[in-house]
N, C-alpha and C positions, 0 to 999 in steps of 0.2 A: 748342243748344236741346234736342235729344233727350237728350244727356248730363246736362243739368241736371234734366230730368224724371225720368230714371232715378235720379239721386242723391236727389232729393226723395222718390220713392216708397220707396227703400231706407231712408232715414232714418226716414220715417214708420212703415214696417213694423217696423223695429228698435225704435223707441221703444214702439210698441204691444205688441210681444212682451215687452219688459222690464216694461212695466206689467202685462201679464197674468200673468207669472210672479212678479213681486215683490209685487204688490198685488192679488191676485185677488178678495179680499173687498170691495174698494172700488168695484167696478163697479156694485153695487146692482141686479144682474139677478136676484137670488134664487138664484144658482147656488152650489153647494158649491165652496169654494176649491180643494180637491184636484182636483175634476173640471175646473175651469178651467185649472189648471196642467197637468194631464195632457193635456187637449185642445190646449193651446198647444204643448207639446213634441211631441205626436203629429203635429200639422200641420207643424211645422218639420222633424222627422225624415223625414216622408213626402215633403216637397218636396225635401230633400237626396238621399234615396234615388232618387227619380225623375230628378233632375238627373244623378246619377252614371250611372244606367242609360242615360239619353239620350246622354250623352257616349260611353259604350261602344258604343251602337248606331250613332252617327255614325262612330266609328272603324272599326267593322266594315263599314259601308256603303262608306266610303272605300277600305278595303283590298280589298273585293270588286269594286269598280267600277274600280280602277286596273289598267291592263294590266301584265303582268310586265316587268321591265327587260330590256334586251338583254344577252346574255352578254358577258363581258369581252373575249373574243377578237374579237367583231364591233366593239366600240367602239374597240379599239386598231388594228384593221385598216382602219377607215374613212379615216383621214387618208392612209395609204399609197395607197389606191385613188384618192383624189381627186388626189393629186400625179401619179400615173401617167397618169390621164385628162387632166389639164391639159397635160402635156408632149407627149402624142400629138397633140393638136389643133393 
């Protein structure tokens, strides 16, 4: 259900963008065709730029909040310690 709504919104926005860029004078809003095209591209580029920066911020937050991994020596030494502990009991 949510996927269908996302699909519908994306298709409507894509068609609207194509109409604004390809036929800006047909809207009848009394705006200059060049201004409408420039505004449409400006909005699209702004959204893409903010999306890329948001992804970068999310990656940075994930890296900052993830604890560092264990050293390799500790990882390889753990199975030996477990076997010795099990055989002693």
